[in-house]
N, C-alpha and C positions, 0 to 999 in steps of 0.2 A: 658523446656528443662531441663534435668537431671542434680545432683551434678557433676558426675562425667566429662560430656561432659563441662559444665560451667569450670570448673580447669582445663582442657586441651586446653581452648578454653585462660582461665587468663595465663598457660603458654608461647602462643605463642603471646598477646598482651603485656607482661612482656619482652621477649628475643626482638621484633620489635620496641615497640613503645620508650622504655627509650632511647636506641642510635640514633635514629629519633630529640626526646625531642631537646637530648645535642647538633648536630649538628643546627639544627634550632635556638638553645638559642646563642652559640658560633657564628652561624656567622652571626642573628638577631647582636646581642652586637657588631659584630666588627665592621659589615655595619654603624650604627647608634653612634659609637663612630666617625667612621673617616668621616660622613657626618656633624658630630656638631663640628669638627675642621673648615672645609671649610663654613661654620655656612648656613646649609642648613639641610631639615629634613629626611632621609630616609625612603620614603613609605614603600620600601620595608623591611627592618629591622625592622619596629612597628612591617607587617604584619608578620611577620614570627617571632618574643616575643609572639603575639597576637596566634595565632596557636598553638607555643608549649603550651602556657598556657593551651588550650582548650586541647591538649592532657594530659595534666598533671591530670585535672579534671577527663576523661574521667578511666586512670588509677586508680585513688579515688573513682571512682562511689559504692554506693552498692552494683548495681545489676551486677559490675565484678567481679570476683572470684577474693580475695585476693594472691593469687599468684600472679598477675599481678602487683601490688605495691608493695609488697615484692619483688620480683626483681627487681622491677625500684628500689625502694627504695636502697636496698642493690648495684647498679649499680653506683647511683647520690652519698653516701655517699662516697663510694671509688675513685671518681672521685672529690669530693672537698677536701679531705683529699691529694689528690695527690702534689697537688701546696703548701701547709706547710711542707710535705718532703724535697719536691726538695730547699725549702731554708734551710734546718738543712741539710741536704745532699747532694745538688746540684741535678744536672737532673737527671731524674728517666725517663720522658715518651721519647723515641727517639722522633728526630722532624717530621718525618714519617709520624707516627700515628696523630699527629696534627701540619697540614700545617702552612703556614701565614696568611691564609685568613680566619685562627676560631681561631689562634693563641690569640690574643687580645682579643676576648670573651671568651675564656676559663681562661686568668688568670684571666680577670675582673671579670667571675664568680663564679672562683676558691677561692680569694685571701677577697672577698666578704662575702663569706658563703654562696651565693646564692644556688650554689650544693649542700651544709650540710641542707640548710632548705629545698630544696625541698626532700632528701633522706630522710629527721627524719617525712617528712609531712606523704608520701609515708609509714613508717613503723610503724607510728603509727594507719593508718587508716588501716595498715593490722591485725592490734592487737582486732579488737574488734569480738567477737564471733560470731555476730549475720551473719556478709559477708561469715563465712566458713560454718554455715548452707543451704540449700537448700531451696528455698522459699517456703512459705509455700500454700498450695493450696485453692482458695477461697472460701469463704463462703456460702453456699448452704441459698438462701434466699425464702420463701414461696410464688410462684408463685398464681394468682388470675384469674380464668378463668370471663366469664363475668354475670355480674348477680353479681357482689359479692363472686361469689362462688369459695373456695377453688378449687383448680388441683386435678386431683386424684392422691392421693398417699401423699397426704399432708395435714397440719395441724391437728386439733385434734379431734378424732373420737368424744371425747362426746357433743361437740358444733358445730351443725351444721354450714354452712355461713349463715347471715340474706338473705333475701327473699325477695325482694320489689313488693311486688302484685299493681292493680291498686290502688287508693282512691277511697273509696264510703262514702257516708254521712253516717247518724248518723242513720237514717233511716234503713242503708242495713248492711252489712258484713262489719266489720272495716278491714281496710290492718292489714296485718300482718309480724312483723318481726318474723321472727320464729314464734314460737308457744305460746301465749301469755297466763300468767297465771291467772288460774281463781278463784274467790277471793271468789267466793257463791254469795247468793241474797242479795240483799240489806237488812239492819235490819228493824222489822217489827215493832212499836210502838205504835198498835191495829186501830183499824179502826174510822174513820173519825164520827162524828155524824151527822146522817143521818134526813134527812126532807123532810116533802113531800112535794107534789108538790103544791106551791101556800103557801106554810107556812115555815113562820119565828120565830125565838125565841120571846118570848115577849120583851125581854127586849134588844131587836136590836131598838125598834122604840121609847124608851120611854129617853124623853129627860133627860140630866143629871143635877142635881137641887139638893140642899142642904135643908133637912128635920129642 
């Protein structure tokens, strides 16, 4: 996937996912708060909160374009600031935009700073330069053919791959690992004394005695 296509998909994800995450969080928190008052557990609300957390992780993922987390971070920061502005200057968001079935969650998440937290997390994750660059090409490793031979077009031209032949005894030719170096013949230290047939030196049978 090219870097341009990745950023285009990031724009789409940054427009679609943040509003969906906000609605899931606000409705999930509203349901959980309502169920706590009745001393029951709203599994639907908890599931929506968990799913919203998974979508936040998708926005902040390294493979995702940082444009997605940038747009999402801006949206959550604005959404987190609105409740504090309403405290100081009165209602800002019309009731039609935040109906009653999500308003409790909106106030809870906004006044506790959860929206601001999500916004700053996404903005900081967009600031890493490595996310703006495209993926690096995979490093090529040399392949090896049968019998340990380097495949064609790879490997060093000066050093051939080791070839393993059938091992032979000491009397025959030894197995080759490439070409074995030759160090010349063994050094000669003179010829050994030769004795005729049936002859032995005089001192070989002389018993050892002290004169």
